[in-house]
BAGU-200743 format. One record per atom (N, C-alpha, C): residue in three letters; x, y, z. Coordinates in steps of 0.001 Angstrom, whole numbers, plus 500000, padded with zeros to 6 digits. Example, Ala and Ser with C-alpha at 12.3 -4.5 7.8 and 13.67 -1.06 7.14 Angstrom:
ALA513190494310507800;ALA512300495500507800;ALA513200496700507800;SER512850497750507080;SER513670498940507140;SER512900500030507870;
REM end
This chain:
MET500846498809500000;MET500000500000500000;MET500882501242500000;ARG500634502134499037;ARG501422503353499018;ARG500688504434498236;TYR501106505669498446;TYR500672506775497615;TYR501721506950496513;SER501296506875495272;SER502233506991494158;SER502557508443493824;THR501563509325494008;THR501756510741493666;THR501164511618494761;LEU501964512554495255;LEU501536513509496267;LEU501339514870495610;LEU500333515612496059;LEU500112516980495608;LEU500259517895496814;VAL501157518877496747;VAL501358519784497872;VAL501050521210497430;HIS500208521882498205;HIS499820523258497915;HIS500675524208498747;LEU501398525109498081;LEU502293526044498754;LEU501661527422498856;LYS501927528096499973;LYS501519529486500151;LYS502591530407499570;LEU502178531609499183;LEU503086532580498598;LEU503565533580499637;GLY504812534016499490;GLY505348535064500351;GLY505728534614501740;VAL505742533307501998;VAL506103532767503307;VAL506979531537503096;SER507601531096504175;SER508335529842504126;SER507362528670504204;ASN507565527694503357;ASN506771526466503388;ASN507602525303503915;GLU508584525615504762;GLU509580524633505176;GLU508968523388505802;GLY508096523570506808;GLY507518522423507494;GLY506681521565506569;LEU505860522208505761;LEU505008521497504813;LEU505851520667503851;LEU506943521245503370;LEU507797520550502407;LEU508614519447503063;LYS508984519628504326;LYS509695518560505025;LYS508818517322505160;ILE507563517532505550;ILE506637516404505690;ILE506369515770504329;THR506187516598503307;THR505977516065501959;THR507185515250501509;GLY508394515763501780;GLY509601515041501399;GLY509732513715502110;ASN509374513699503393;ASN509444512458504152;ASN508504511405503572;LEU507284511824503240;LEU506322510885502660;LEU506756510451501262;ALA507325511372500486;ALA507791511017499147;ALA508871509956499215;GLU509767510068500191;GLU510822509068500350;GLU510244507726500780;ARG509323507759501727;ARG508749506507502237;ARG507976505753501162;PHE507311506494500282;PHE506482505849499265;PHE507136505833497879;ASN508354506384497787;ASN509000506523496477;ASN508038507180495499;ALA507501508314495898;ALA506399508949495173;ALA506860510123494325;GLU506092510411493290;GLU506203511666492571;GLU505518512756493397;VAL505922514017493191;VAL505289515127493906;VAL504931516223492909;ILE503691516691493012;ILE503226517838492230;ILE503104519019493188;GLY503757520125492855;GLY503607521348493636;GLY502622522274492950;VAL501817522982493739;VAL500826523883493160;VAL500761525171493980;ALA500630526295493278;ALA500440527596493917;ALA499412528373493111;VAL498623529187493795;VAL497564529924493112;VAL497332531242493832;CYS496992532276493058;CYS496664533578493640;CYS495544534199492821;LYS494700534949493490;LYS493598535607492803;LYS494096536826492036;GLU493602536984490824;GLU493929538153490012;GLU493279539389490626;ALA494030540480490733;ALA493529541689491393;ALA493021542700490374;SER492026543462490782;SER491515544539489933;SER492224545844490278;GLN492177546783489352;GLN492783548096489581;GLN492151548760490807;ALA490839548680490938;ALA490149549317492061;ALA490595548721493392;TYR490757547413493411;TYR491194546755494653;TYR492600547202495035;LEU493496547258494049;LEU494892547571494341;LEU495068548994494857;THR494232549906494406;THR494368551289494860;THR494063551438496341;MET493418550442496943;MET493104550504498377;MET494240549965499237;LEU495276549382498623;LEU496356548779499387;LEU497506549761499559;PRO497997549915500791;PRO499070550889501045;PRO500308550658500183;GLN500681549416499933;GLN501922549149499215;GLN501837549524497741;TYR500637549909497251;TYR500505550274495852;TYR500245551772495664;THR500413552562496681;THR500216554009496560;THR501522554664496128;VAL502038554225494995;VAL503287554759494439;VAL502955555801493393;GLN503501556994493559;GLN503202558072492635;GLN504115557985491411;GLY503548558297490250;GLY504346558402489047;GLY504774557078488464;ALA504088555988488766;ALA504463554692488199;ALA504225554702486697;ASP505168554124485962;ASP505043554080484511;ASP504054553015484053;GLU503785552029484899;GLU502876550945484551;GLU501609551044485392;ASP500529550482484890;ASP499317550454485703;ASP499484549445486838;LEU498682549605487869;LEU498856548810489074;LEU498646547322488831;VAL497718546961487941;VAL497468545547487671;VAL498712544886487085;THR499401545575486182;THR500619545032485582;THR501706544870486623;ILE501865545892487473;ILE502877545822488536;ILE502570544660489469;ASP501307544548489872;ASP500926543482490804;ASP501141542106490197;ARG500806541963488934;ARG500980540649488310;ARG502456540253488296;ARG503332541201488008;ARG504754540889488006;ARG505237540491489398;LEU504770541204490426;LEU505155540871491799;LEU504627539488492192;THR503396539201491792;THR502813537896492114;THR503556536782491389;GLU503918537002490140;GLU504693536002489396;GLU506029535728490079;ASN506629536781490658;ASN507886536586491387;ASN507668535746492648;LEU506542535970493323;LEU506233535166494502;LEU506005533707494124;ILE505326533482493010;ILE505102532112492542;ILE506434531455492191;LEU507324532215491540;LEU508642531674491201;LEU509418531306492461;ASP509310532144493490;ASP509986531842494755;ASP509424530572495389;ALA508097530403495336;ALA507491529188495885;ALA507963527963495118;GLU508056528070493799;GLU508546526941493007;GLU509992526610493355;GLN510799527639493581;GLN512192527391493954;GLN512283526702495309;GLN511430527126496271;GLN511372526424497559;GLN511030524954497354;PHE510026524724496530;PHE509540523377496252;PHE510651522499495678;ARG511328522991494679;ARG512347522180494006;ARG513571521984494892;ALA513973523017495621;ALA515149522890496488;ALA514911521883497604;ALA513691521877498153;ALA513395520995499282;ALA513207519543498863;LEU512753519313497626;LEU512322517964497248;LEU513125517334496121;GLN514090518028495565;GLN514752517524494364;GLN515444516178494576;ASN515909515898495773;ASN516586514629496029;ASN515740513670496868;ARG514459513993497027;ARG513624513184497913;ARG512450512523497195;ALA512068513051496048;ALA510918512522495311;ALA511372511815494043;ARG510559510899493563;ARG510879510185492332;ARG510926511139491145;SER510023512103491116;SER510046513163490104;SER509226514329490635;LEU509456515519490067;LEU508777516725490511;LEU508049517377489338;HIS506878517941489639;HIS506087518650488632;HIS505533519912489297;TRP505365520982488535;TRP504907522253489095;TRP503729522800488301;ARG502720523294489030;ARG501547523910488421;ARG501194525174489195;SER500878526252488488;SER500517527494489177;SER499658528345488262;THR498945529278488868;THR498112530186488074;THR497784531437488876;ILE497483532496488150;ILE496861533702488702;ILE495496533761488041;THR494432533718488821;THR493111533494488247;THR492054534372488895;SER491002534626488156;SER489832535330488718;SER488794534330489213;ASN489027533047488957;ASN488098532007489383;ASN488448531505490789;SER487737530500491264;SER487937529967492603;SER489327529353492749;ARG490097529853493716;ARG491413529271493974;ARG491281527885494583;SER490292527696495450;SER490104526392496095;SER489800525320495053;GLN488928525648494103;GLN488578524655493100;GLN489736524400492145;TYR490575525401491896;TYR491767525163491080;TYR492660524121491744;VAL492922524297493040;VAL493762523340493752;VAL493098521970493784;ALA491793521948494072;ALA491080520673494145;ALA491140519919492821;ARG491037520641491716;ARG491066519966490411;ARG492425519333490120;GLN493488519918490642;GLN494818519349490404;GLN494960517978491071;ALA494100517691492045;ALA494168516407492744;ALA493765515244491847;ARG493263515517490657;ARG492944514432489720;ARG494184513610489376;ALA495369514208489537;ALA496609513525489171;ALA497350512984490383;ALA496713512988491562;ALA497418512614492785;ALA496577511682493642;ASP497231511056494610;ASP496559510163495550;ASP496158510880496832;ILE496862511962497153;ILE496606512688498396;ILE497027514139498194;LEU496306515053498834;LEU496584516480498733;LEU497067516969500102;ILE498189517683500116;ILE498800518152501360;ILE498767519679501369;THR498253520269502448;THR498163521722502525;THR498177522149503982;SER498159523468504202;SER498080524026505553;SER496674524557505798;PRO496207524539507045;PRO494821524933507312;PRO494580526428507339;VAL495586527216507714;VAL495372528650507861;VAL496554529392507286;PHE496329530651506967;PHE497386531515506460;PHE498056532200507645;ASP499391532212507652;ASP500088532794508804;ASP501234533704508396;GLY501128534334507235;GLY502241535159506764;GLY501836536583506467;PRO502738537350505873;PRO502537538787505703;PRO501899539197504387;PHE501381538261503601;PHE500803538599502302;PHE499445539239502540;VAL499429540562502669;VAL498321541251503328;VAL497019541268502544;ASP497048541097501208;ASP495789541270500493;ASP494923540014500503;GLN495436538908501079;GLN494637537698501304;GLN494123537046500020;ARG494694537393498860;ARG494145536864497617;ARG494532535410497352;GLN495420534896498147;GLN495756533487497976;GLN495054532605498998;GLU494232533231499867;GLU493506532438500846;GLU492547531470500157;LEU492513530237500644;LEU491630529215500113;LEU490703528720501211;SER489564528214500813;SER488678527527501745;SER489082526060501782;VAL489667525630502896;VAL490052524230503011;VAL488813523342502973;GLY487704523846503493;GLY486462523094503421;GLY486065522815501981;ASP486222523810501097;ASP485918523606499686;ASP486861522575499072;ILE488140522652499427;ILE489097521689498892;ILE488700520274499300;VAL488358520105500570;VAL487957518777501056;VAL486718518282500317;MET485768519176500073;MET484518518787499429;MET484714518421497963;TYR485619519141497266;TYR485700519005495818;TYR486866518159495326;ALA487853517899496159;ALA489066517241495669;ALA488828515788495272;GLY487947515097495997;GLY487769513675495726;GLY488980512861496130;ARG489817513418496969;ARG491021512776497460;ARG491160513111498955;PRO491886512294499716;PRO492145512676501103;PRO492997513933501155;VAL492777514739502179;VAL493536515980502373;VAL494296515869503682;LEU495603516045503617;LEU496438516035504808;LEU496722517473505200;LEU496184517900506352;LEU496388519254506861;LEU497607519268507770;VAL498539520175507489;VAL499753520311508289;VAL499709521668508985;PRO499519521712510305;PRO499442522997511008;PRO500735523790510882;PRO500658525110510888;PRO501870525941510848;PRO502806525591511998;GLY504091525551511710;GLY505084525273512737;GLY505413523810512912;ILE504608522919512335;ILE504882521484512424;ILE505935521120511383;GLN507016520474511827;GLN508129520150510942;GLN508174518675510539;SER507417517834511232;SER507460516403510920;SER506137515757511328;ALA505852514625510707;ALA504661513848511047;ALA505122512567511737;ASN504866512467513030;ASN505242511285513791;ASN504176510215513589;LEU504540509171512863;LEU503578508125512544;LEU503660506941513485;ASP504375507086514602;ASP504438505972515551;ASP503049505603516055;THR502256506631516392;THR500886506393516869;THR499918507208516032;VAL498964506530515409;VAL497938507190514600;VAL496589506944515257;MET495808508004515391;MET494479507893515985;MET493422508094514905;VAL492472507188514852;VAL491346507277513922;VAL490109507676514707;GLY489518508808514348;GLY488263509231514958;GLY487111508607514194;TRP486421507637514820;TRP485437506839514091;TRP484009507252514394;LYS483214507340513364;LYS481755507361513424;LYS481287506420512331;ASP480175505748512529;ASP479730504790511526;ASP479036505524510393;THR479829506294509631;THR479327507103508528;THR480132506807507271;ARG479576507183506164;ARG480267507037504877;ARG481607507765504905;GLU481624508972505503;GLU482840509774505519;GLU483953509090506307;SER483613508481507438;SER484628507776508228;SER485150506554507484;ARG484254505833506848;ARG484700504656506095;ARG485641505061504969;ARG485326506164504304;ARG486179506662503234;ARG487545507094503773;ALA487546507789504920;ALA488799508294505482;ALA489739507163505868;VAL489213506114506495;VAL490077505006506914;VAL490653504298505699;ALA489842504116504655;ALA490350503495503434;ALA491425504363502791;ASP491184505683502760;ASP492164506598502167;ASP493467506634502953;ALA493395506385504248;ALA494575506486505115;ALA495382505195505184;LEU494950504134504526;LEU495623502842504666;LEU497138502905504486;PRO497672503610503483;PRO499130503655503353;PRO499825504249504575;LEU499219505250505198;LEU499810505840506405;LEU499625504922507605;LEU498466504297507715;LEU498230503380508830;LEU499201502204508777;ALA499567501783507578;ALA500497500669507432;ALA501898501024507935;LEU502223502320507989;LEU503527502761508482;LEU503560502897510002;ALA502392502956510630;ALA502310503248512059;ALA502720502044512910;LYS503284502336514075;LYS503564501284515052;LYS502321500955515872;GLN501456501953516028;GLN500235501759516810;GLN499097502538516174;VAL497969501863515952;VAL496766502515515448;VAL495669502345516489;VAL495056503437516881;VAL493981503404517876;VAL492709503956517228;VAL491665503140517192;VAL490377503554516625;VAL489490503995517784;VAL489075505254517737;VAL488355505872518857;VAL486959506284518415;GLU485963505942519234;GLU484617506465519005;GLU484067507026520304;ILE483460508203520188;ILE482746508829521294;ILE481259508633521025;ALA480540508025521973;ALA479127507714521749;ALA478314508031523002;SER477028508157522828;SER476160508316523994;SER476160507015524786;ALA475791507082526064;ALA475826505900526931;ALA474984504757526348;ARG473834505085525780;ARG472969504024525251;ARG473506503411523964;ASP474390504150523271;ASP474927503644522001;ASP476274502950522155;LEU476784502850523379;LEU478108502257523574;LEU478211500819523061;PRO477216499938523309;PRO477342498568522788;PRO477475498525521264;ASP476656499322520571;ASP476749499360519111;ASP478094499925518673;ALA478557500961519373;ALA479841501569519014;ALA480975500557519141;LYS480972499786520217;LYS482022498782520410;LYS481967497718519324;ARG480769497338518947;ARG480644496332517877;ARG481163496874516552;HIS480805498124516247;HIS481255498724514988;HIS482777498850514948;VAL483356499353516033;VAL484810499549516061;VAL485531498208515991;THR484976497188516641;THR485572495846516551;THR485631495377515105;GLU484579495656514349;GLU484575495258512942;GLU485576496067512123;VAL485738497342512449;VAL486753498163511775;VAL488146497597512032;ILE488398497229513272;ILE489704496660513621;ILE489929495352512868;GLY488899494535512747;GLY489015493305511979;GLY489328493576510519;TRP488697494604509954;TRP488968494969508561;TRP490411495442508397;LEU490895496245509347;LEU492288496687509282;LEU493240495496509373;GLN492912494538510226;GLN493759493347510345;GLN493826492575509037;SER492750492612508260;SER492769491937506958;SER493753492593506003;HIS494133493841506325;HIS495158494552505557;HIS496503494554506291;GLU496627493650507252;GLU497867493480508022;GLU498228494730508823;ILE497200495405509322;ILE497391496571510185;ILE496790496243511546;ALA497640496203512565;ALA497161495933513927;ALA496591497210514523;ALA495454497102515181;ALA494811498279515769;ALA494149497897517081;THR493970498886517934;THR493282498692519203;THR492068499611519259;MET491177499326520190;MET489902500027520284;MET489853500891521532;ARG489192502044521376;ARG488892502880522535;ARG487525503522522297;VAL486557503110523061;VAL485198503631522941;VAL484826504266524277;GLU484421505503524237;GLU484096506234525468;GLU482719506873525362;ALA482084507035526523;ALA480811507752526584;ALA481074509247526438;PHE480174509899525740;PHE480269511342525543;PHE480249512059526891;GLN481239512932527123;GLN481334513650528394;GLN481301515162528222;LYS481867515654527129;LYS481952517095526912;LYS481975517344525417;ALA482353518541524996;ALA482435518820523568;ALA483272517734522892;GLU482708517139521847;GLU483332515960521252;GLU484761516220520814;TRP485005517382520186;TRP486357517663519723;TRP487327517741520892;ASN486930518370521988;ASN487807518460523156;ASN488101517075523725;GLN487109516222523721;GLN487300514866524242;GLN488257514077523341;LEU488078514199522027;LEU488983513532521097;LEU490404514065521231;GLU490524515377521368;GLU491853515977521508;GLU492528515506522783;GLY491755515357523857;GLY492332514851525109;GLY492870513437524957;ILE492144512588524245;ILE492608511221524005;ILE493856511233523133;ALA493859512085522102;ALA495016512171521210;ALA496273512565521980;ARG496133513529522894;ARG497292513925523713;ARG497729512784524616;GLU496761512103525199;GLU497070511027526145;GLU497862509900525479;ILE497476509532524273;ILE498151508403523620;ILE499337508847522775;GLY499554510164522684;GLY500686510670521912;GLY500512510517520414;ALA499303510740519926;ALA499030510579518493;ALA499781511638517690;GLY500504511190516665;GLY501192512113515775;GLY500409512420514524;LEU499351511653514284;LEU498492511854513116;LEU497071511509513522;PHE496122512318513061;PHE494704512071513324;PHE494008511841511990;VAL493120510858511935;VAL492387510511510719;VAL490898510620511001;ALA490156511299510136;ALA488718511452510369;ALA487998511737509066;GLY486716511415509044;GLY485857511806507936;GLY485386513235508131;ALA485080513916507028;ALA484678515319507091;ALA483235515494506665;TYR482533516383507369;TYR481169516775507043;TYR480208515597507038;GLY480159514893508181;GLY479122513893508363;GLY477754514544508434;HIS477733515817508909;HIS476524516642508835;HIS476670517565507630;THR475628518302507288;THR475743519262506202;THR476696520377506619;ARG477309521007505620;ARG478218522117505929;ARG477482523261506618;LEU476208523495506242;LEU475436524564506875;LEU475267524283508358;ARG474942523044508695;ARG474752522702510102;ARG476067522849510864;GLU477191522406510259;GLU478494522562510906;GLU478761524036511179;TRP478455524892510181;TRP478732526313510334;TRP477854526949511395;MET476589526515511482;MET475653527144512403;MET475881526731513858;ILE476106525437514099;ILE476176524979515490;ILE477535524384515849;GLY478441524390514875;GLY479764523852515157;GLY479795522350514960;GLY480989521823514847;GLY481138520392514660;GLY482600520019514592;VAL482858518723514639;VAL484235518251514630;VAL484951518680513365;THR484267518649512220;THR484927519021510965;THR485474520430511024;GLU484672521377511475;GLU485137522760511521;GLU486322522912512472;ASP486301522189513586;ASP487437522236514500;ASP488685521659513841;LEU488517520575513091;LEU489652519967512397;LEU490233520917511366;LEU489371521606510614;LEU489836522479509555;LEU490488523742510086;LEU489947524262511162;LEU490409525559511654;LEU491486525455512725;HIS491437524388513528;HIS492351524324514671;HIS493010522956514839;PRO493590522384513797;PRO494263521093513995;PRO495505521269514861;ARG495734520331515771;ARG496895520402516667;ARG498053519546516155;ARG497770518701515175;ARG498761517764514635;ARG498369517494513182;PRO499270516930512385;PRO498868516573511024;PRO497581515741511055;THR496652516091510188;THR495320515505510211;THR494892515139508800;LEU494537513879508604;LEU494035513437507302;LEU492519513389507369;ILE491880514112506449;ILE490426514133506411;ILE489951513814504997;SER488814513144504913;SER488223512771503626;SER486740513055503665;HIS486187513293502474;HIS484746513451502341;HIS484277512507501261;
REM end
């Protein structure tokens, strides 16, 4: 079991060091090809005039032309980061980028047609002030048709010694565990966790037992942890992850509708906005 091709989405104007280190590590483990992708929204003249860095008097070129050249330089810098970090770690490297007026999230998601897994960061943490490269990770998860590995800012490595699977008996969870098989096969310990109401605990234990049996059929040893719901589900899952020292979390995304997640909150939104460790999510 392996990922043959990885797709990594790079941010512009910042260091992508941690993201590329994790991508390089996975590329070496799987002897994989890597596709790098960067995207930025095309700016209008009216928008640029509102930005302090473009209030230059007497410019010979219009602001859109100046901005496009600066953005192209940022994309070139991201490509150079990509190639320098991965040139000796991946089987081969490919680069894709664009400046577009269309959806940046859907551009990145469409590139996943050529990959087994998409690797990105959940939030923007750099000085690129106009926010035109910001993407909706939720949109990427919904449209990519591939698992998405979220790497929080500041994380330099993915510790696969212990992997935690957040289980619910839903289509999304079943998809996520199947998508994560290559990573689960690398782990020394896999723990399948379900949080259930007190009355649903017997069913939860039966379901998780069957998941563990399925993993064993793929030569992956796993253990079970089923607990009664005590507090906010995400906080309870995070507490278990800390306790067992999980270096990777695996979960299905949007078991409820996105509208419901947005209105009342849910595990998916917590995973997308506040991951504490590398997190693989699938829809």
